[in-house]
C-alpha positions in Angstrom: -12.0 21.4 -23.0 -9.9 22.4 -25.3 -11.4 23.4 -28.6 -8.4 21.9 -30.4 -8.7 18.6 -28.6 -12.4 18.1 -28.5 -11.9 14.3 -26.9 -9.0 15.6 -24.6 -8.5 13.6 -21.5 -8.7 15.7 -18.1 -5.7 15.0 -15.9 -5.3 15.9 -12.3 -2.1 17.4 -11.6 -0.9 17.6 -8.0 1.9 20.1 -7.9 3.6 20.5 -4.2 4.0 24.2 -3.3 7.6 23.6 -2.2 8.7 21.5 -5.5 6.8 23.4 -8.0 9.7 23.5 -10.4 10.4 19.8 -10.1 6.9 19.0 -10.4 6.4 21.1 -13.4 9.4 19.7 -15.1 7.9 16.0 -14.7 4.6 16.9 -15.8 5.9 18.7 -19.0 8.3 15.9 -19.8 5.4 13.5 -20.7 4.7 14.6 -24.5 1.3 13.3 -24.3 0.5 16.3 -21.8 -0.1 18.7 -24.8 -3.3 16.4 -25.6 -4.6 16.7 -22.0 -7.0 19.2 -20.1 -5.0 19.8 -17.0 -6.9 20.3 -13.4 -4.2 21.9 -11.3 -4.3 20.9 -7.6 -1.5 22.4 -5.0 -0.5 20.7 -2.0 0.6 22.9 0.9 3.8 22.4 2.8 1.7 20.1 5.3 0.5 17.7 2.6 -3.0 19.2 2.4 -4.7 20.2 -1.0 -5.1 23.6 -1.1 -8.9 24.9 -1.6 -8.2 26.8 -4.7 -9.4 25.6 -7.8 -9.6 27.2 -11.6 -7.7 29.1 -13.8 -6.3 31.2 -11.3 -4.4 28.0 -9.4 -2.7 27.3 -13.2 -1.7 30.9 -13.3 -0.2 31.0 -9.6 1.5 27.9 -10.3 3.3 28.9 -13.9 4.1 32.2 -12.4 5.8 30.8 -9.5 7.5 28.1 -11.6 8.7 31.1 -14.1 9.9 33.5 -11.1 12.1 30.5 -9.6 13.7 29.7 -13.2 14.5 33.3 -13.6 16.0 33.6 -10.1 18.1 30.7 -10.5 19.6 32.0 -13.9 19.9 35.6 -12.3 21.8 33.9 -9.4 24.0 31.7 -12.0 24.9 35.0 -14.1 25.7 37.0 -11.2 28.1 34.2 -10.1 29.8 33.9 -13.3 30.7 37.4 -13.9 
């Protein structure tokens, strides 16, 4: 639990490996997500839940998301110049 939200509800978030950007945008579009503890689960490309759990899963998901965003903007910039 978060010390700032002692009564935070734990919410399981399923993120598809091939749709991380889209799935995260949906998750964080919900303003109540900031008052919830998130339990991250990754769904592989075959529709099965990956076995990894814990903070490493969250780091992997967020790193992959930001790498995709960065790549998108680098491609956009190179196409506009």
